C-alpha positions in Angstrom: 0.0 0.0 0.0 2.9 2.4 0.8 4.4 1.7 -2.6 1.1 2.6 -4.3 0.9 5.8 -2.3 4.4 6.7 -3.4 3.7 6.0 -7.0 0.5 8.0 -6.9 2.1 10.9 -5.1 5.1 11.0 -7.5 2.8 10.9 -10.6 0.6 13.7 -9.2 3.6 15.9 -8.4 5.2 15.0 -11.7 2.2 16.1 -13.7 2.0 19.3 -11.7 5.7 19.9 -12.5 5.0 19.3 -16.2 2.2 21.8 -16.3 4.2 24.5 -14.4 7.3 23.8 -16.5 5.3 24.2 -19.6 3.8 27.5 -18.4 7.2 28.8 -17.4 9.2 27.8 -20.5 6.7 27.4 -23.3 3.4 29.1 -22.8 4.9 32.4 -21.5 7.1 32.7 -24.5 4.3 31.9 -26.9 2.1 34.5 -25.2 4.8 37.1 -25.1 5.4 36.7 -28.9 1.8 37.5 -29.8 1.3 40.8 -31.5 0.7 44.0 -29.6 -0.6 43.3 -26.1 -2.6 40.1 -26.9 -0.2 38.2 -24.7 -1.5 39.9 -21.6 -5.1 38.8 -22.5 -3.7 35.3 -22.9 -2.0 35.5 -19.5 -5.2 36.7 -18.0 -7.2 33.8 -19.4 -4.6 31.3 -18.4 -4.6 32.8 -14.9 -8.3 32.3 -14.7 -8.2 28.7 -15.9 -5.1 27.5 -14.0 -5.8 29.7 -11.0 -9.0 27.7 -10.4 -7.2 24.3 -10.7 -3.7 24.8 -9.2 -4.6 25.4 -5.5 -6.2 21.9 -5.4 -3.2 20.4 -7.2 -0.6 22.1 -4.9 -2.5 21.3 -1.7 -3.3 17.8 -2.9 0.4 17.2 -3.7 1.4 18.4 -0.3 -1.2 16.3 1.5 -0.2 13.1 -0.4 3.5 13.8 0.3 2.8 14.4 4.0 0.7 11.2 4.2 3.5 9.2 2.5 6.1 10.7 4.8 4.1 9.9 8.0 3.1 6.4 6.8 6.6 5.5 5.8 8.5 7.2 8.5 10.8 4.4 9.7 11.6 3.3 6.2 14.4 4.2 3.9 13.4 7.3 1.8 11.2 8.9 4.4 13.7 11.7 4.9 13.6 12.4 1.2 9.8 12.4 1.2 9.7 14.7 4.2 12.1 17.1 2.5 10.0 17.0 -0.6 6.9 17.8 1.5 8.8 20.7 3.1 9.6 22.0 -0.4 6.0 21.7 -1.4 5.1 23.8 1.7 7.6 26.4 0.4 5.9 26.3 -3.0 2.5 26.9 -1.5 3.7 29.8 0.7 5.4 31.3 -2.3 2.2 31.0 -4.3 0.0 32.6 -1.7 2.4 35.4 -0.8 4.1 36.2 -4.2 2.3 34.8 -7.2 -1.4 34.7 -6.4 -1.7 38.4 -5.6 -0.2 39.3 -9.1 -2.3 36.6 -10.8 -5.5 37.8 -9.1 -4.9 41.3 -10.4 -3.8 40.1 -13.9 -6.8 37.9 -14.5 -9.2 40.9 -14.3 -7.2 43.2 -16.6 -8.5 44.3 -20.0 -6.9 46.7 -22.4 -9.1 49.4 -20.8 -8.4 48.9 -17.1 -4.9 47.4 -16.8 -2.3 49.5 -14.9 0.6 51.2 -16.6 3.1 48.8 -15.0 1.3 45.6 -16.2 4.4 44.3 -18.1 6.6 44.8 -15.0 4.0 42.9 -12.9 3.9 40.0 -15.4 7.7 39.9 -15.5 7.8 39.8 -11.7 5.3 36.9 -11.7 7.4 35.1 -14.3 10.6 35.5 -12.1 8.8 34.2 -9.0 7.3 31.4 -11.1 10.7 30.2 -12.3 11.9 30.0 -8.7 8.7 28.0 -7.8 9.3 25.7 -10.7 12.8 25.0 -9.4 11.4 24.2 -6.0 8.8 21.8 -7.2 11.2 20.1 -9.6 13.5 19.5 -6.7 10.6 18.1 -4.7 9.6 15.8 -7.6 13.2 14.6 -7.9 13.3 13.7 -4.2 10.0 11.8 -4.4 11.2 9.9 -7.5 14.4 9.1 -5.7 12.5 7.9 -2.6 10.6 5.4 -4.8 13.8 3.5 -5.6 
């Protein structure tokens, strides 16, 4: 049962990493290459779509990791899983304190109401997001290592 929990947790976190990696290194570049300021509208739409899904994914990943760490505590790899859970906590805190406030503003912007510094705010979100991606990739790597 513990092995199944480890596999499910690793797959769930791995899929989240894939989505966030894609947003950071593929979608943002595609949106930024769109003509004029169409990219901002794409960012806003993406923020509305993923903003509704990602809180459940992040919290679910954290809960699964915590359950795995607690259930497998005396076993080999529990330290790796605990560290991964700690990193997922960091990613949730980063999200709430740094990324979500910018995303919540951006997802309501239109060409008529967005602030003058909207590009700076999106660039700041992207920088924070890159750090968060590094954190969750590290957590995923630890979880995958703990499976072996």
